[in-house]
N, C-alpha and C positions, 0 to 999 in steps of 0.2 A: 494192451499194447499190441500193435500190428506186427506180424511176422514180416521181416524184410525180404523173405524168400517167396512165400506163398500168399501173403496179405491176410492170413487168417487172424482173427482177433482174440483167440483164446490160447493162453500159454500157462506154463507153470514156472515158478522160480526155483532154480536148482541150488543156487548159492547166492548169498548176500553178504557183503563186507564193505567197510569204509574204503573210499578211494585213497590213493597215496597221500594226498594232502588233507584228508579228513573233511573236505569241503562238500563231498557228495557220497552217495551210497552206490556201490557198483553191484549190479545184479546180473547173474547169468540166468538166462531163460531158455526154455525149450518149448517150441511150438507143439501144440497138441494134435495138429493135423499132419504136418510133414516131418516132425521130429527134429528139425534144424535147431541149432543152438545159436543164440546171439546175446550180446551184452548191452545193457542199458545203464544209464546213470541218472540218479535222482538227486536233485539238490534243492535247497530252499530257494523259493522265489523272492528275490530282493526287490526293493523299489528300483525301477528302471533308471539307470544312469544315462543322462543325455549328453551328447557331444555337440559342442558349439563349433561349427565349421568356420573357415576363414571368411566366407561370405555372410556370416551371421545366422545361417540356417541351423536348425537343430535336428539331430537324428539319434535314434537309440544306439547305445554303445553295443558293439558286436565284437566279442573276443576273437571270433574266427577271422575277422578282417585283419586284426593285429598279427595273428599267426601266419596268414597268407602273405602279408607284407614282409614279415621276417623271413619266411621261406624264400621269397623272391630275392631278398638281399643276400641270402645264404646259398643261393644256387651254385652248385659245383664247389662248395666249401665243406669242410669236415664238421658240419653242424647237423645234428639229427633233428627229426621232427619233434621228438620228446623235448629237446632243449628249446626249440622254438615255442612249443606249448608251455614250457615252464616259464619262459620270459613273459608270454602272454598272460599267464596266470598271476605272475608277480605284479605286472602292471595293473591288471584288473583289481587285484586285492589291494594294492596301494591306493588306487582311486576310490574303491569302496570304503576303505578305512578312513579316508579323508572326510567322510560323512557329508559330502556335497552331492547334490543331485545333478549338477551340470559341471562339465569340465571342457576346457578348450582342446581342440585337436593339436594345438601347439604343445600343450603340456604333455599330451599322450606321446607325441613324437619325441620330446626331450627324454621322457622316461625310457622309451624304447632304445634311443641312441645311447643312453648311459649304460644300459645292459649289453647292447651289442658291442660297445667299445671294449668291455671286459671279456666278452666271449670270442669275438673274431674281428680283427681290425679291418680286414677287407670288406666284410659284411657291413661293418659300421660305415665305412667310406661310401659304399654303394647306397645304403639307406640315407645317409646324410646328403648325398648328391641329389637325390630325389626330394627329400624332405626340405632341405634348405634352398632348393631350386637355384643352384649355382648358375650365374648368368654367363660366366666365361671361365677360361682356364685359370686366370689369376685368382678368382675366388676359391676355386677348387684347390689350387696350390697353397693358398693361405690356410685352409683347413688342414691340409697334410702337414704343413710346417708346424702348426699348433699342436697337432697330434705327436709329431716327432719330438717337439720341445718338451711336452708333458712327459712323454715316455723317457726322455733323457734325464729329467729330474727324478723320476721314480727309480731309475737304475743307479743313481748315485748313492 
């Protein structure tokens, strides 16, 4: 492991424990050259999940992209990075559990929207406006009306 501070390649493991969701091992390390401490995560390498984009192209699934999209939708909202990472993890796990090697970007967007709707309605609308590519104000208003209607049914 390369030290992120001095780039030295020798370190020692100080502590090792399962990550919160038991999907990885969290290790605290100390650089043998500069003494700085840093954290690494070790996880099982799964078969690569491929995303089928709208144009038909394929690219490897990247959890960080999902987290970044969620964080953009949640800008200036009371949503923590940990919550965004949790959603990303849930979406990734659900896709991996489906035992498919390829998944459409549309399906990923739907999974994210479902979780954002529960977490923060404003973040949901922001994400949906980009994801669904609203063409005009009417399509945006239709989405808001649907959301209000569903919320009204839940409150009864």
